[in-house]
N, C-alpha and C positions, 0 to 999 in steps of 0.2 A: 804308283804314289803315297803318301799313308791320305788320312782326312780325318782334321782335330777338329771336335765339336766342341767350342765354347761353351757354357750356359751357363747363363748369366740371373738367372728368373724363377724367386721361389712361389707361394704358392698364390703370392696376389697375380704373375700370371702363369697359373699351372695350366694350360693349353697350349701353350710354344714351348716352353721345356718338354712338357709331353711329345710334343710333335720331335723337338728336336731328337727325342729321345727312340722315340721308334723311326724316322729320319737314321742316327745310329745305327739300332740293330737293326737295321731292313743292306745297311749300306755292307752291314759283317756279313748277316748272313747273306750276300750275296761273295761272299770273298773278298770283300776290299780290305786293309788293315784299318781299325781306323780307334778313333784314341778319341776320350771324352775325360775332359780337363772341368773341374763345376767350381764358379767362381761366385763373389756378392752369394744375394741368398741364395741361389741352386746349391749350395752349399749342404743344407735342410733333407735335398734329394736323400746325397748321403748315409742318416741314419735313419733313413725308413721312412720317411714323412710320404705320405700319401695325399694324391688330390681330391677335396668331396666326390668325384665321379669312382675315385677309388686307387688308379695306375698309381706306379711309383716306377722310380729307380730299380726296385726288387721284380720287375715281369721284365728286365733287359738287362743286367745283371753279368747270367749265363750266354751273351750272345757280346756283349761289350767286356765284359773280365777275363782275363787272361791273363797268367802272368807273368808275360811281357808288358801288357796292354794293361794293363789295371786302371779302375775309373779315379784319377787324381782330383784331389780335397784342395781347394789352393791352403795353403799355409797361415798365413794372416789371416785371408777371411774365417776362419775357422779358428785362428784365434781369438777372432775379434768378437764371434759370439759362443766362448770357453766351449768350444769342442774339441772330444783330445781324439789319438785313432784309435783308441777300446771303444768310440757310443757308435762309429763307423760298422755299415752292412761291411761286410766281406766279400772282398776287390774292389771296396775302392781303399786308394791310400794319403794321407795328407802327402802335399808337396811343395818345391817350393818353389817363389815367382818366375826365378830365372831357367827354371825346366819350363815354361810356361815358354818367354818369351823365348826361347832357343828355337821350342817346335817352329812357330809363328813364323821368326828369320829364316827356317830354313827354307830349302827346294825343294825339300823332300813333301813337305807338310801343303795340304790343300785346306785352308782354315775356315770351316761354319761358328758364323758368330748368330746368336739369336741369348 
């Protein structure tokens, strides 16, 4: 079973977002197939944003981002915030929302939302 972490929290709830990244990284480190999809304000994490205490997505991309499972960024969420692919950290890609919905509906995935 694949684990899908959907993160919507940005700086306003940085603790929750960082915790989700930590859980996803730990699950990947334990050998689980993990995918991360950033939506809403969480898309800013893919720009290299860091919380006040210094942590950010880049602290976990080595474990979370692989060629088969990049960190995905919601396309309409990114467009609304004028974020383009060239503004994202390595390992993050802009992806269409139907891709997320397909994964959410698939019995191959266990979905976690933060």
